[in-house]
VOBA-1610 file (N, C-alpha, C; in pm, whole numbers, padded with zeros to 5 digits, always signed):
BEGIN
Met-02698+02794+01699Met-02565+02847+01695Met-02505+02832+01561Gln-02448+02939+01510Gln-02399+02943+01367Gln-02294+02844+01330Lys-02314+02791+01224Lys-02205+02680+01177Lys-02067+02741+01152Val-01982+02656+01159Val-01858+02694+01112Val-01809+02632+00977Lys-01789+02669+00866Lys-01786+02606+00729Lys-01640+02598+00694Phe-01605+02465+00711Phe-01460+02452+00622Phe-01470+02388+00500Leu-01389+02417+00411Leu-01368+02367+00274Leu-01213+02287+00275Ile-01225+02157+00278Ile-01097+02084+00266Ile-01061+02062+00130Ile-00940+02078+00079Ile-00902+02066-00060Ile-00796+01960-00065Arg-00828+01857-00136Arg-00723+01757-00165Arg-00767+01692-00308Phe-00695+01713-00421Phe-00727+01664-00554Phe-00699+01516-00591Ser-00594+01474-00531Ser-00537+01346-00566Ser-00446+01291-00443Ser-00408+01180-00458Ser-00453+01062-00515Ser-00519+00976-00424Ile-00571+00852-00438Ile-00654+00775-00357Ile-00591+00769-00211Gly-00456+00729-00217Gly-00384+00738-00094Gly-00379+00855-00006Asp-00336+00953-00076Asp-00352+01106-00022Asp-00469+01143+00046Ile-00591+01107-00014Ile-00710+01131+00021Ile-00750+01063+00147Val-00702+00935+00151Val-00728+00846+00271Val-00649+00906+00377Leu-00543+00956+00343Leu-00455+01003+00463Leu-00501+01161+00513Thr-00593+01220+00443Thr-00653+01330+00497Thr-00761+01300+00598Thr-00818+01186+00607Thr-00935+01147+00685Thr-00928+01185+00834Pro-00804+01190+00889Pro-00799+01220+01025Pro-00822+01377+01052Val-00790+01452+00949Val-00816+01605+00956Val-00973+01613+00959Val-01034+01554+00867Val-01183+01566+00852Val-01248+01530+00977Arg-01201+01415+01020Arg-01272+01362+01158Arg-01256+01454+01286Cys-01140+01498+01290Cys-01104+01584+01402Cys-01150+01717+01397Leu-01168+01770+01287Leu-01232+01902+01269Leu-01359+01876+01307Lys-01441+01775+01238Lys-01579+01762+01264Lys-01616+01743+01405Gln-01534+01664+01487Gln-01569+01635+01617Gln-01514+01736+01727Gln-01403+01786+01696Gln-01363+01893+01795Gln-01380+02041+01790Val-01440+02083+01659Val-01470+02208+01644Val-01623+02223+01661Glu-01671+02291+01760Glu-01805+02289+01790Glu-01900+02365+01655Asn-01993+02278+01630Asn-02091+02320+01505Asn-02012+02322+01379Ala-01910+02234+01364Ala-01827+02239+01226Ala-01903+02175+01120Glu-01910+02235+01002Glu-01980+02180+00892Glu-01862+02166+00793Ile-01827+02029+00750Ile-01707+02002+00668Ile-01768+01983+00521His-01705+02060+00431His-01706+02023+00289His-01560+01992+00239Tyr-01564+01903+00118Tyr-01444+01862+00078Tyr-01459+01877-00081Leu-01326+01922-00138Leu-01331+01959-00282Leu-01220+01865-00325Thr-01251+01766-00441Thr-01169+01679-00480Thr-01205+01666-00633Lys-01116+01572-00706Lys-01143+01534-00841Lys-01268+01433-00844Pro-01359+01438-00941Pro-01476+01355-00957Pro-01441+01211-00942Gln-01318+01139-00991Gln-01296+01009-00973Gln-01262+00961-00830Phe-01246+01070-00750Phe-01202+01033-00603Phe-01318+01052-00513Glu-01433+01094-00560Glu-01551+01113-00485Glu-01595+00975-00411Pro-01597+00869-00481Pro-01650+00743-00418Pro-01570+00710-00285Ile-01435+00749-00273Ile-01367+00740-00148Ile-01418+00804-00038Leu-01498+00908-00058Leu-01546+00985+00048Leu-01691+01002+00055Glu-01766+00953-00026Glu-01910+00956-00038Glu-01986+00903+00085Asn-01924+00810+00153Asn-01991+00756+00281Asn-01912+00792+00414Asn-01836+00888+00394Asn-01782+00934+00511Asn-01873+01024+00609Pro-01888+00977+00714Pro-02015+01062+00798Pro-01959+01185+00851Tyr-01835+01215+00833Tyr-01776+01344+00900Tyr-01783+01450+00792Ile-01828+01412+00663Ile-01829+01518+00548Ile-01968+01548+00526Asp-02016+01662+00521Asp-02127+01719+00489Asp-02171+01737+00350Lys-02064+01765+00282Lys-02085+01780+00127Lys-01950+01769+00054Ile-01975+01699-00052Ile-01844+01681-00137Ile-01860+01770-00272His-01768+01830-00297His-01768+01913-00428His-01649+01862-00520Thr-01679+01853-00634Thr-01586+01801-00744Thr-01544+01902-00858Leu-01424+01895-00886Leu-01376+01978-01004Leu-01452+01978-01118Lys-01494+02095-01168Lys-01548+02088-01317Lys-01446+02113-01411Lys-01484+02092-01535Lys-01387+02109-01650Lys-01330+02262-01638Ser-01412+02355-01595Ser-01365+02495-01593Ser-01343+02506-01436Leu-01234+02542-01400Leu-01192+02587-01255Leu-01289+02706-01216Gln-01293+02797-01320Gln-01381+02928-01286Gln-01538+02874-01237Lys-01582+02790-01314Lys-01725+02735-01256Lys-01713+02682-01142Thr-01606+02599-01087Thr-01602+02521-00974Thr-01588+02635-00861Ile-01511+02754-00871Ile-01491+02861-00778Ile-01626+02928-00770His-01708+02967-00882His-01826+03024-00865His-01930+02962-00784Asn-01931+02810-00805Asn-02028+02719-00721Asn-01981+02728-00576Leu-01850+02731-00537Leu-01806+02739-00408Leu-01828+02872-00327Lys-01842+02964-00427Lys-01857+03119-00357Lys-01995+03118-00290Tyr-02097+03051-00338Tyr-02231+03029-00291Tyr-02245+02965-00152Glu-02128+02888-00114Glu-02142+02827+00017Glu-02102+02914+00135His-02021+03017+00115His-01996+03119+00217His-01927+03056+00329Phe-01795+02990+00273Phe-01736+02913+00371Phe-01642+03033+00464Asp-01605+02959+00590Asp-01537+03053+00682Asp-01379+03034+00664Tyr-01349+02898+00634Tyr-01214+02867+00636Tyr-01184+02777+00514Val-01063+02784+00465Val-01014+02673+00364Val-00908+02616+00416Ile-00891+02483+00418Ile-00789+02403+00454Ile-00735+02333+00351Asp-00613+02389+00288Asp-00566+02348+00148Asp-00463+02245+00185Leu-00494+02114+00168Leu-00395+01990+00179Leu-00335+01947+00066His-00338+02018-00037His-00275+01989-00162His-00187+02086-00204Arg-00211+02217-00201Arg-00107+02322-00216Arg-00051+02307-00357Asn-00112+02350-00457Asn-00042+02383-00573Asn-00102+02508-00652Leu-00067+02535-00779Leu-00126+02649-00825Leu-00265+02659-00848Arg-00330+02556-00868Arg-00473+02552-00868Arg-00546+02579-00753Thr-00501+02536-00637Thr-00563+02553-00501Thr-00537+02700-00468Ala-00418+02762-00520Ala-00388+02898-00496Ala-00490+02984-00561Arg-00532+02937-00676Arg-00638+03030-00736Arg-00763+03002-00671Val-00807+02894-00631Val-00923+02884-00540Val-00934+02973-00430Lys-00822+02958-00359Lys-00790+03061-00228Lys-00806+03184-00251Asn-00754+03234-00361Asn-00733+03376-00407Asn-00874+03433-00447Arg-00964+03351-00505Arg-01089+03398-00565Arg-01193+03384-00436Leu-01164+03300-00352Leu-01269+03281-00240Leu-01242+03388-00147Arg-01119+03434-00126Arg-01088+03549-00043Arg-01126+03538+00106Ile-01111+03427+00170Ile-01132+03406+00303Ile-01005+03333+00362Met-00999+03333+00492Met-00893+03279+00558Met-00852+03145+00518Ser-00733+03109+00509Ser-00681+02961+00462Ser-00566+02927+00523Phe-00567+02805+00539Phe-00448+02734+00603Phe-00395+02637+00506Ser-00264+02634+00489Ser-00210+02552+00373Ser-00106+02448+00428Phe-00109+02334+00387Phe-00010+02224+00422Phe+00122+02255+00359Glu+00224+02227+00454Glu+00377+02261+00410Glu+00420+02121+00347Lys+00447+02141+00207Lys+00489+02017+00134Lys+00630+01985+00147Leu+00709+02065+00203Leu+00851+02038+00226Leu+00934+01984+00104Asn+00900+02056-00009Asn+00956+02009-00150Asn+01104+02031-00142Trp+01181+02127-00063Trp+01316+02133-00063Trp+01367+02004+00014Glu+01301+01982+00128Glu+01366+01860+00195Glu+01356+01738+00110Lys+01239+01723+00033Lys+01230+01606-00047Lys+01329+01602-00149Trp+01363+01720-00201Trp+01463+01737-00313Trp+01599+01678-00249Leu+01655+01739-00126Leu+01756+01706-00081Leu+01785+01549-00046Leu+01675+01482+00004Leu+01674+01345+00006Leu+01686+01264-00114Val+01604+01313-00213Val+01606+01237-00330Val+01746+01251-00419Asn+01785+01374-00415Asn+01901+01410-00504Asn+02038+01404-00446Leu+02039+01452-00320Leu+02175+01448-00243Leu+02183+01343-00125Lys+02075+01272-00110Lys+02047+01179-00008Lys+02091+01227+00128Lys+02045+01353+00140Lys+02061+01419+00284Lys+01912+01412+00345Asp+01893+01353+00457Asp+01754+01328+00511Asp+01741+01442+00606Lys+01672+01563+00574Lys+01641+01660+00638Lys+01469+01655+00677Met+01415+01542+00640Met+01261+01538+00672Met+01246+01531+00809Pro+01135+01575+00844Pro+01087+01560+00983Pro+01049+01422+01015Lys+01070+01369+01129Lys+01041+01211+01167Lys+00906+01219+01211Val+00812+01267+01129Val+00671+01255+01154Val+00597+01204+01044His+00498+01140+01062His+00408+01084+00937His+00353+01221+00884Ile+00311+01202+00739Ile+00235+01306+00677Ile+00103+01346+00731Val+00036+01226+00792Val-00095+01258+00861Val-00085+01372+00985Asp+00036+01357+01042Asp+00057+01450+01153Asp+00094+01585+01105Arg+00150+01578+00980Arg+00172+01728+00916Arg+00043+01769+00864Tyr-00040+01686+00813Tyr-00179+01730+00787Tyr-00248+01797+00884Leu-00235+01737+01012Leu-00304+01783+01139Leu-00230+01900+01175Asp-00107+01925+01154Asp-00051+02063+01192Asp-00117+02173+01120Thr-00165+02154+00988Thr-00213+02264+00918Thr-00346+02308+00991Val-00403+02248+01079Val-00534+02295+01145Val-00512+02326+01301Lys-00391+02321+01334Lys-00348+02348+01478Lys-00407+02480+01538Ala-00444+02573+01444Ala-00483+02694+01487Ala-00632+02683+01562Phe-00696+02570+01526Phe-00831+02534+01600Phe-00815+02453+01705Asp-00689+02431+01758Asp-00667+02356+01872Asp-00707+02227+01850Ile-00677+02173+01723Ile-00708+02034+01703Ile-00605+01942+01744Lys-00638+01818+01814Lys-00547+01734+01879Lys-00556+01600+01797Asn-00455+01528+01776Asn-00486+01395+01711Asn-00540+01301+01810Asp-00656+01245+01754Asp-00724+01144+01859Asp-00668+01005+01836Asn-00564+00988+01756Asn-00514+00854+01743Asn-00593+00748+01710Lys-00699+00761+01620Lys-00789+00672+01587Lys-00755+00622+01445Gly-00635+00678+01390Gly-00588+00616+01257Gly-00664+00682+01146Leu-00666+00623+01033Leu-00745+00657+00911Leu-00876+00601+00905Asp-00965+00663+00834Asp-01085+00609+00811Asp-01126+00589+00648Tyr-01216+00484+00646Tyr-01239+00436+00515Tyr-01398+00390+00538Phe-01496+00426+00477Phe-01615+00391+00501Phe-01698+00343+00368Ile-01717+00198+00356Ile-01768+00132+00249Ile-01911+00143+00232Pro-01974+00194+00134Pro-02120+00194+00117Pro-02168+00054+00112Gln-02273+00008+00182Gln-02322-00109+00214Gln-02344-00202+00070Asn-02386-00114-00016Asn-02432-00195-00145Asn-02289-00223-00228Thr-02172-00181-00176Thr-02059-00218-00248Thr-01976-00331-00180Glu-02026-00363-00084Glu-01964-00483+00006Glu-01950-00590-00090Val-01848-00687-00087Val-01825-00779-00174Val-01841-00910-00090Asn-01907-01005-00144Asn-01909-01144-00076Asn-01806-01231-00145Val-01704-01255-00079Val-01588-01330-00144Val-01626-01462-00178Glu-01747-01537-00120Glu-01785-01674-00171Glu-01807-01674-00312Arg-01858-01552-00366Arg-01886-01556-00515Arg-01762-01552-00587Ile-01647-01513-00543Ile-01529-01541-00611Ile-01472-01681-00594Ser-01472-01735-00474Ser-01447-01873-00440Ser-01461-01894-00305Glu-01548-02030-00271Glu-01564-02045-00135Glu-01439-02061-00059Thr-01332-02102-00118Thr-01199-02115-00055Thr-01153-01999+00016Leu-01193-01874-00032Leu-01153-01753+00033Leu-01228-01722+00153Thr-01336-01779+00173Thr-01433-01760+00301Thr-01348-01786+00424Gln-01237-01890+00418Gln-01184-01934+00541Gln-01046-01841+00547Gly-01042-01728+00480Gly-00935-01633+00510Gly-00838-01637+00395Tyr-00775-01516+00356Tyr-00679-01526+00234Tyr-00591-01403+00243Val-00497-01419+00178Val-00378-01314+00151Val-00418-01218+00042Gly-00440-01083+00057Gly-00440-01007-00048Gly-00307-00950-00081Val-00296-00982-00226Val-00153-00926-00284Val-00190-00821-00381Val-00130-00696-00345Val-00158-00588-00429Val-00061-00591-00549Val-00101-00609-00667Val-00021-00636-00794Val+00043-00518-00845Gly-00016-00392-00849Gly+00021-00276-00911Gly+00067-00168-00831Ala+00107-00065-00883Ala+00138+00067-00842Ala+00128+00180-00943Phe+00102+00289-00925Phe+00102+00400-01023Phe+00224+00388-01107His+00337+00379-01029His+00478+00389-01102His+00535+00230-01080Asn+00600+00193-01195Asn+00651+00060-01188Asn+00761+00021-01093Thr+00834+00151-01079Thr+00955+00132-00969Thr+00914+00106-00824Lys+00790+00122-00809Lys+00740+00094-00657Lys+00684-00047-00654Lys+00639-00123-00763Lys+00586-00246-00741Lys+00692-00368-00757Leu+00631-00489-00696Leu+00701-00604-00716Leu+00703-00649-00846Thr+00823-00710-00908Thr+00813-00772-01045Thr+00729-00894-01035Asn+00685-00942-01154Asn+00608-01060-01151Asn+00697-01159-01105Glu+00835-01180-01122Glu+00913-01277-01083Glu+00909-01296-00937Lys+00920-01161-00869Lys+00916-01173-00726Lys+00775-01222-00660Leu+00667-01171-00744Leu+00541-01215-00690Leu+00504-01348-00698Ile+00553-01409-00804Ile+00536-01557-00831Ile+00618-01628-00735Ser+00740-01582-00704Ser+00813-01672-00617Ser+00762-01648-00470Ile+00710-01552-00431Ile+00643-01535-00309Ile+00510-01604-00286Ile+00437-01605-00388Ile+00308-01673-00397Ile+00333-01819-00395Asp+00430-01872-00471Asp+00460-02021-00465Asp+00506-02067-00342Lys+00530-01997-00246Lys+00603-02046-00134Lys+00486-02019-00021Leu+00388-01979-00065Leu+00262-01956+00052Leu+00171-02087+00042Asn+00125-02127+00164Asn+00040-02240+00171Asn-00103-02192+00210Lys-00139-02064+00157Lys-00266-02003+00207Lys-00340-01937+00069Pro-00452-01935+00083Pro-00530-01877-00032Pro-00483-01733-00075Val-00476-01698-00200Val-00422-01574-00238Val-00526-01515-00331Leu-00550-01362-00309Leu-00636-01302-00390Leu-00563-01182-00455Leu-00535-01170-00587Leu-00472-01058-00643Leu-00565-00936-00646Leu-00502-00827-00608Leu-00589-00687-00607Leu-00526-00599-00692Gly-00610-00503-00753Gly-00564-00401-00837Gly-00656-00343-00923Gly-00641-00267-00999Gly-00724-00191-01100Gly-00733-00250-01228Pro-00799-00186-01321Pro-00814-00219-01480Pro-00674-00242-01524Asp-00599-00155-01504Asp-00444-00163-01558Asp-00363-00275-01516Asp-00415-00340-01397Asp-00325-00474-01356Asp-00397-00592-01393Lys-00506-00588-01470Lys-00595-00712-01524Lys-00498-00805-01590Glu-00442-00757-01693Glu-00369-00850-01794Glu-00249-00904-01719Asn-00175-00827-01639Asn-00062-00875-01577Asn-00091-00973-01461Ala-00216-00970-01398Ala-00267-01049-01300Ala-00285-01186-01361Glu-00345-01180-01483Glu-00353-01302-01549Glu-00244-01392-01584Lys-00135-01308-01620Lys-00005-01369-01633Lys+00040-01439-01513Ile+00031-01368-01403Ile+00095-01409-01276Ile+00009-01549-01250Lys-00127-01550-01255Lys-00207-01663-01219Lys-00151-01791-01300Lys-00124-01763-01433Lys-00080-01868-01518Lys+00064-01941-01489Glu+00122-01847-01428Glu+00274-01886-01411Glu+00292-01943-01262Thr+00201-01927-01179Thr+00226-01969-01032Thr+00175-02117-01028Lys+00228-02175-00940Lys+00217-02322-00910Lys+00088-02331-00821Asn+00041-02244-00740Asn-00064-02249-00659Asn-00187-02193-00735Lys-00312-02238-00683Lys-00421-02189-00735Lys-00456-02046-00676Ile-00454-01945-00756Ile-00484-01817-00689Ile-00607-01764-00761Tyr-00639-01640-00711Tyr-00766-01574-00767Tyr-00731-01434-00791Ser-00789-01371-00896Ser-00770-01228-00937Ser-00893-01162-00906Ala-00887-01037-00857Ala-00991-00936-00854Ala-00956-00805-00933Cys-00848-00806-01007Cys-00787-00702-01070Cys-00886-00665-01178Gly-00929-00538-01176Gly-01013-00470-01289Gly-01150-00530-01281Lys-01189-00599-01191Lys-01337-00645-01180Lys-01418-00575-01095Tyr-01345-00485-00998Tyr-01425-00418-00893Tyr-01397-00265-00892Asn-01470-00187-00835Asn-01446-00036-00828Asn-01370-00028-00697Ile-01334+00103-00666Ile-01250+00123-00556Ile-01308+00078-00423Asn-01443+00103-00399Asn-01488+00073-00274Asn-01509-00090-00269Gln-01551-00149-00374Gln-01542-00288-00384Gln-01402-00350-00348Ser-01294-00301-00412Ser-01141-00340-00380Ser-01136-00322-00230Ala-01169-00211-00170Ala-01166-00178-00025Ala-01226-00295+00049Ser-01342-00327+00014Ser-01412-00433+00076Ser-01329-00553+00084Leu-01266-00596-00039Leu-01165-00707-00046Leu-01046-00696+00048Val-01007-00592+00061Val-00884-00550+00145Val-00930-00575+00300Lys-01051-00514+00327Lys-01090-00538+00469Lys-01105-00679+00502Gln-01150-00770+00408Gln-01175-00916+00447Gln-01055-00993+00452Ala-00919-00940+00400Ala-00817-01011+00392Ala-00769-01046+00537Arg-00683-01149+00546Arg-00614-01171+00674Arg-00481-01078+00674Val-00410-01092+00569Val-00297-01012+00561Val-00282-00949+00419Ile-00230-00832+00427Ile-00211-00757+00280Ile-00039-00757+00261Leu-00017-00791+00124Leu+00121-00766+00085Leu+00094-00647-00018Thr+00171-00535-00016Thr+00150-00431-00093Thr+00275-00341-00101Pro+00284-00283-00233Pro+00390-00180-00254Pro+00329-00039-00165Asp+00398+00070-00207Asp+00367+00192-00157Asp+00273+00243-00244Thr+00126+00212-00213Thr+00029+00260-00299Thr-00108+00279-00214Gly-00218+00323-00305Gly-00329+00367-00224Gly-00391+00261-00154Leu-00399+00121-00195Leu-00454+00021-00115Leu-00360-00012+00008Met-00240+00019+00005Met-00172+00019+00122Met-00235+00093+00244His-00262+00221+00210His-00328+00317+00307His-00482+00274+00338Ile-00553+00214+00242Ile-00683+00169+00274Ile-00673+00046+00378Ala-00575-00050+00360Ala-00541-00147+00432Ala-00519-00101+00593Ser-00440+00012+00591Ser-00409+00056+00723Ser-00526+00114+00799Ala-00612+00167+00729Ala-00753+00224+00778Ala-00825+00111+00843Phe-00826+00002+00787Phe-00899-00125+00836Phe-00803-00202+00952Lys-00689-00146+00974Lys-00612-00197+01074Lys-00575-00341+01044Lys-00543-00371+00927Lys-00509-00497+00870Lys-00352-00511+00923Lys-00314-00640+00899Lys-00178-00673+00910Lys-00107-00659+00761Val-00024-00548+00758Val+00037-00498+00633Val+00182-00519+00626Ile+00216-00597+00520Ile+00345-00605+00488Ile+00368-00524+00359Ser+00452-00407+00390Ser+00464-00313+00277Ser+00601-00324+00239Val+00624-00347+00086Val+00734-00364+00026Val+00776-00232-00067Trp+00898-00171-00027Trp+00939-00060-00070Trp+01040-00052-00168Gly+01015+00004-00308Gly+01124+00007-00398Gly+01190+00132-00411Asn+01164+00221-00514Asn+01247+00336-00532Asn+01211+00445-00417Thr+01082+00428-00365Thr+01067+00544-00254Thr+01091+00486-00122Val+01095+00578-00020Val+01142+00518+00115Val+01028+00581+00212Pro+01031+00513+00315Pro+00941+00542+00448Pro+00974+00675+00475Glu+01092+00722+00473Glu+01149+00849+00543Glu+01055+00977+00477Leu+01006+00956+00354Leu+00927+01076+00287Leu+00802+01089+00376Gly+00764+00987+00459Gly+00651+01016+00547Gly+00508+00957+00521Met+00515+00866+00412Met+00391+00814+00386Met+00363+00660+00405Tyr+00454+00602+00500Tyr+00432+00468+00553Tyr+00299+00457+00602Pro+00276+00318+00606Pro+00141+00273+00663Pro+00117+00341+00803Tyr+00001+00414+00824Tyr-00033+00497+00929Tyr-00125+00426+01020Met-00062+00380+01147Met-00137+00304+01258Met-00203+00183+01187Pro-00148+00085+01110Pro-00219-00038+01079Pro-00210-00140+01205His-00228-00257+01181His-00225-00361+01283His-00092-00352+01341Pro-00063-00353+01469Pro+00073-00348+01524Pro+00174-00453+01458Asp+00134-00572+01433Asp+00226-00671+01372Asp+00258-00643+01224Ser+00222-00524+01164Ser+00263-00506+01032Ser+00420-00477+01016Glu+00460-00476+00916Glu+00602-00473+00882Glu+00638-00404+00752Ile+00763-00316+00754Ile+00798-00262+00633Ile+00941-00324+00582Ile+00929-00368+00460Ile+01044-00431+00381Ile+01110-00360+00283Glu+01220-00340+00313Glu+01294-00254+00210Glu+01441-00301+00203Thr+01507-00274+00073Thr+01650-00303+00061Thr+01724-00165+00104Lys+01785-00174+00206Lys+01860-00050+00270Lys+02005-00065+00220Gly+02061+00053+00231Gly+02204+00063+00187Gly+02243+00091+00051Leu+02138+00121-00030Leu+02160+00134-00172Leu+02184+00282-00188Lys+02301+00333-00265Lys+02331+00468-00276Lys+02244+00527-00368Cys+02168+00459-00439Cys+02067+00522-00552Cys+01931+00553-00498Arg+01900+00501-00373Arg+01795+00520-00318Arg+01769+00596-00206Pro+01650+00695-00211Pro+01555+00696-00314Pro+01592+00765-00446Cys+01529+00732-00555Cys+01570+00798-00686Cys+01455+00886-00729Ser+01335+00882-00648Ser+01227+00981-00683Ser+01144+00975-00570Lys+01051+01079-00546Lys+00975+01090-00444Lys+00834+01023-00486Ile+00830+00987-00607Ile+00721+00905-00672Ile+00733+00791-00743Gly+00807+00787-00854Gly+00856+00680-00918Gly+00872+00699-01067Phe+00920+00584-01125Phe+00960+00600-01255Phe+00882+00478-01341Ile+00883+00479-01482Ile+00837+00363-01547Ile+00942+00232-01546Glu+01061+00280-01533Glu+01160+00168-01500Glu+01267+00222-01431Cys+01362+00137-01388Cys+01478+00175-01294Cys+01571+00274-01374Pro+01613+00391-01326Pro+01711+00477-01395Pro+01835+00414-01411Lys+01873+00331-01318Lys+02010+00259-01323Lys+02007+00134-01402Lys+01880+00072-01415Lys+01855-00044-01514Lys+01877-00166-01399His+01933-00155-01294His+01940-00294-01228His+01823-00318-01118Phe+01752-00213-01088Phe+01625-00237-01009Phe+01669-00319-00885Asp+01780-00284-00823Asp+01818-00358-00689Asp+01719-00341-00578Cys+01650-00214-00574Cys+01556-00196-00458Cys+01463-00307-00449Ile+01415-00367-00572Ile+01309-00475-00569Ile+01384-00593-00579Asn+01482-00611-00670Asn+01543-00743-00701Asn+01609-00799-00582Lys+01654-00720-00492Lys+01741-00754-00377Lys+01641-00794-00248Leu+01529-00782-00262Leu+01427-00813-00164Leu+01435-00974-00125Asp+01420-01010-00018Asp+01427-01148+00017Asp+01276-01213+00010Glu+01242-01297-00093Glu+01113-01336-00103Glu+01089-01453-00003Asp+01191-01517+00040Asp+01160-01619+00133Asp+01129-01566+00266Tyr+01184-01459+00291Tyr+01155-01381+00424Tyr+01009-01323+00426Ile+00965-01264+00301Ile+00843-01199+00284Ile+00731-01303+00298Ala+00758-01427+00242Ala+00653-01540+00244Ala+00642-01587+00391Ser+00761-01603+00447Ser+00750-01649+00603Ser+00680-01566+00685Arg+00687-01424+00680Arg+00618-01326+00748Arg+00462-01337+00715Ile+00444-01345+00599Ile+00309-01362+00570Ile+00247-01495+00625Glu+00316-01597+00632Glu+00275-01730+00694Glu+00249-01709+00834Glu+00346-01630+00895Glu+00331-01613+01035Glu+00219-01513+01085Leu+00195-01414+00998Leu+00094-01325+01033Leu-00057-01377+01006Phe-00066-01476+00919Phe-00176-01519+00867Phe-00253-01581+00998
//
């Protein structure tokens, strides 16, 4: 039987790509003889490289023209555009095959951010991604997100500290935008209230800040920030008992592993549709409600536009610490 070849496109970010994994899985499992290809940026290939539902990964070249030229040789049947921007429009235009594009709801997002009028659909972005392929009679299998860690990147936490082998709290230090993440003062206050081992998680940009937090906390904690690649960091998330995280990629990775996730929200809001998707049922979203300035952006800023940063500063660290202890 002839294969049905799909090209799924999502260029960024870590979290967004993880959120597309139910589309990948459902297409592969529910469309007879489906062959799944995925186009993304080179830095995100490791997130997908071990996914058994993907037959081939394509990465953007420096020249989009060369990328498109290579894709033409694959003779795809359909393009599933889960990114939808000018670059994906060029890809679809040049490939000249039937395409299905994700509805980004930019107008609804603008209304929520600028006028505080919530016209967003009360559905998660994963379900909106799945709506993009409804023409293929795809149904949500309700298995959540996927993340497959290559075996050679699994981390033995004993090499960090034997203390961590009995269980630990994974604390995500950073986020791409400062107005999403907890301040050092908040993190230190929460960590000092915990009676559990803590491992700080983050990328190279968080390494220096993590060391500052380590020096200022009363408790002995450990940092993995900047020491591991994304798959290794995912392994550390997978092994944690509880994850404390802002709205960031590791939050979605934690959800993929059904971890107990305490997600803290700053300038963004869950109503934008990107809250933890099907994590452990005891997970909790914590935010400062009732602020007239929130959300101030659909993504984030370097600093609070109002200078008070109440969305983070008014979070109750006593409550957050107590919930971590309970969930541990």
